[in-house]
N, C-alpha and C positions, 0 to 999 in steps of 0.2 A: 134792957129798954125802951123802948125810942119814946118820942111822945105822939101823943096820941094829938093828931087837929083838932080844936073845939065845932065846929059845922057853927054848933046852935049857938055860936055867939054871939052878937047888937051889932057887929060889925056894918058898920052905912058905907063903905067905901074902900076902894086898894086904891090903890098909884103907885108907880118907881119911878118920877118928879119929882123936881118942886113948880115944872110948872101945872099937873096932874093939882099939886093941892087950894089951887085957887075954889070950887068948887065946897070949898071944905071948909077953908079958913074958921066959921066961925062954929064948927067942935070943942067940943070939949076935953078928947083924950085922942091920942096919938101914938100904936109904936113905931119904931121905925127899924129900918136898917140902916146903914154907911157905908159906907166903901170906905178903905182905907190905905194910905198912898200903897204900902205893901200886900196888897191885895183881898189880903186880913178885910171881917165882915163884926161888925160892932153892930150889938140891937139893944134900944130903947125904948120911953117911949112919955112923951111931955103933954101939960093941957097947951105949948105957946109952938112945937113943928122947926119955927122960921126959929125963933132965937133960940132957942137951944142945938141948929144947929151953926148958927153963928157964930152960939161959944165953944161949942166943938172946936169949928176952924179956927179962931182967936188960938189955943188951948186951953182955956178957961172950963173944959165940960168935961167928962173924962179925964183922967186918970190912962188906960186903957186906950183915947182916941189921944191925947198929945202929945209923945210921940210918933204918930202916927198922920205926922197933917201932909196933904192935906187931907182933907173925910169930905163923900160923895152921896148923898141922899139918895139912893136903888129903889126903894120898896119902901110903899109904909101903909099900915094900914087906921082909918077910922075908927072911933068911937063914941058909944052915950054915954058913956060914966069909964072913971079912970082902975078901976076895979078888972072895970073886966077889958084890958085896955094889959095894966101889970097882966093880967091871968095869963094872959096874949104871949106876951110879951116873954115869959116865963115857959109857953109852952113850946118858943118860936128858939129862944135857948136852951134849953134840951135835944136839937136838934143838930143832926151833922153843917158843914161848912157846904158835903156835896149837895143835900135836902133841903139848909140853905139857899143859894145855886138853881133849884126846881125850880123854890117858889120861888124866885127877883121870875125867874126866864118863863117861868111857865106864863105871870100878868103876865108881864111882856108880851109872850105871841099870843094874848088872850084880846088884849088893845089897838 
């Protein structure tokens, strides 16, 4: 069974690159998708997305990304609190790779 995306969540913003982050750096919770060097996608959440991206690329982030460096931020969503972000992270992790690609590409085409 596929996960339904929670449209009623408290999402404050969406973006797909580091340059899009500047408007949201004071916020408290992010979910993000990274594209690894083997073209796989990694989903996570963080309260400091720039620091977390640096740790992934330094090889001190998630075990999954350590062997797939470098990674690139390709999508993020901003939330008011970590509970909402963690719920959304779970929803995204239930999606297939194709559904995640559509999520990424869908917002690129709107922005």
